[in-house]
VOZA-86682 format. One record per residue (C-alpha): residue in three letters; x negated, y negated, z. Coordinates in steps of 0.1 Angstrom, whole numbers, plus 5000, padded with zeros to 4 digits. Each point is the difference from the previous one (the first is absolute). Layout:
// residues N
ALAXYZ...
This chain:
// residues 262
MET705632665219THR499049854967SER497749705003PRO500949684983VAL496850024979SER501050354988SER503549884991LEU498749704981THR497550224981THR502850244990LEU502249714989GLY497249854980GLY499450334983LYS503650044989VAL500049634987ARG496850064981ARG501350324984GLY503249824991ILE498249734983THR497850244982GLY502950204988LEU501849694988GLY496849904981ALA499850344983PHE503749984991MET499449664984ARG496950114981LEU501850304986SER503149794991GLY497749754981ALA498250284982ILE503350154989LEU501249674987ALA496849934983ARG499950344982SER503749994990GLY499149944963ILE500750384994ALA503749935006PHE500049804968LYS497650204980ARG501650345008PRO503649945010GLY500750374999LEU498250045032VAL502349755017SER503250144985GLN499150345014GLN499749855035VAL503249814996HIS501750334992PHE498350195029ILE500749715025GLY503449884988ASN501750304985TYR499350235029SER501149735024LEU503249924982LEU502350265017ILE499349905035ILE500249634991ALA503450044982VAL501550225027SER498849775028GLY501449694981LEU503450164996PHE500350085037VAL498749655010GLY502749864977PHE502650225017VAL499049875035LEU499949644988GLY503550034985LEU501450145032GLN498149775024GLY500549694979TYR503750074996TYR500550045038THR498049685007LEU501649784973THR503650115010ARG499549825033TYR499849674981GLY502550084972SER497250014974GLU500150364989GLU500149884964ALA496449905004LEU498950365005GLY498450024964LEU497949685008LEU498950145033VAL498950334986ALA498249844971LEU498149745020SER499050265026LEU498650234974THR498349754976ARG498549785027GLU498950255027LEU501150365001GLY499250094964PRO496349895001VAL499350095036VAL501750345003THR498550104965ALA496649895012LEU500350215032LEU501150314980PHE497349934974ALA497450005027GLY501350335014ARG500550184966ALA497649854974GLY497449855024THR499350325018SER499850184967LEU497449764987THR498050025032ALA500050385000GLU499150024963ILE497049775004GLY499050165033LEU500050354984MET498149884970LYS497449865024ALA500050325021GLY499550214968GLU497249774989GLN501849914968LEU499349635006THR496350085004ALA500050214968MET501449704982GLU497249775012VAL497450274990MET501649994965ALA499849625000VAL503749965003ASP501149735023PRO502750165023ILE501349665010ARG500749914964ARG501150354989VAL502050125030LEU501049715024ALA500849724976PRO502650194980ARG501750125031PHE500049645014TRP501749864969GLY502350304999GLY501249925036VAL500349634993ILE502250064969ALA502150285016MET500949825032PRO502249714985ILE501850264978LEU500750225030ALA501249695020ALA502449904972VAL501350364998PHE500650005038SER501849674999MET502250104970VAL501050335015GLY500649835034ILE502449754983LEU501850304984GLY500250165034GLY501549695016TRP502549984971ILE501150375005VAL500649935037GLY501649654996VAL502150054969LEU500750384999LEU500350095036ILE501149685018GLY501949844971ILE498549664994ASP500949854966PRO497250094975GLY500349674982VAL499449815033PHE497250235010TRP497949934968SER501149634995GLN498849915036MET496750184993GLN499449844966GLY500949655014GLY497850035031VAL496950184989ASP497449764985VAL497650154975ILE497049795011ASN500549965038ASP501350365006VAL499150254972LEU496749854990ASN498849955035GLY500950365008ALA498050114970ILE497049805011LYS500250175034SER500050344984VAL497049924979VAL498149885031PHE501150315019GLY498950224972ILE496549844998ALA499550035038VAL501350365005THR498050134969LEU496849845011ILE500450145035ALA500750354987LEU497049994977HIS497749865026ALA501150275025GLY499350274976TRP496749854988THR498649975036SER501550325014THR497850265015PRO499650284974THR501650275023PRO503650125003GLU500349825033GLY498649684985VAL502550004971SER502850065023ARG499049715022ALA499649784969THR503650074988THR501249925035ARG498149674999THR501749924967VAL503450045014VAL499449805031ALA497949724986GLY502249974969SER503249985019LEU498649735024VAL498649804972VAL503350014981LEU501949885030GLY497449725008LEU500049894963ASP503850004999PHE500149765029LEU497449764984LEU501650024965THR503549945014ALA498849695020LEU498349874968MET502950074976PHE503149935019SER498949735025ASN501549724980
């Protein structure tokens, strides 16, 4: 039987490691932000990362957005039919995507696709001692490697979220107009009249930027602090998906409470 003192010691050790890890994460995040001048001096480094992160994630984002739009169109129609409001299907699809599903689902897919890729890349560079070699040659790896990848993720995430929402609205239109038979003029007019640029579209864009910052920092920190072994890199990629997904869902609750509480 475990004694209370032993249990308290174990709990205290876990809390201490958690606080230490959080402090290391904040220090690395501050270092990346402080050395982000290279993003403005050499924008080519950032554009390469936007292509690597965004372009290679575009297919899964677009396909997922299309099928989410299909499901929203079907479920929304069945729900609105009960109240005789099926003409509001376009508004339902647009608000669901721009406010919530677009930023959140994109961020979750971003963590699973681009986040793990960043973590594995940084972890393998660490395992191959490439980061150490940069330091020997007086090249700051945080400035040269982490900062461009950070800004690449921050820029790519809102673009991917916008693509997800647009393709999702197209999917809702295909189901609602082409398959079910809702009048296309009513579908688009309800959407245009009910979606507000500031309260809906802009707030969704702000969410996607915040999610991009959080997920990219988590991915870079996991790779930077990973054990330089194959097992260590694999555990780091797993941490990226788990931590990134949980942080996205937690931030979504906080941001929704702040933005749409009035």
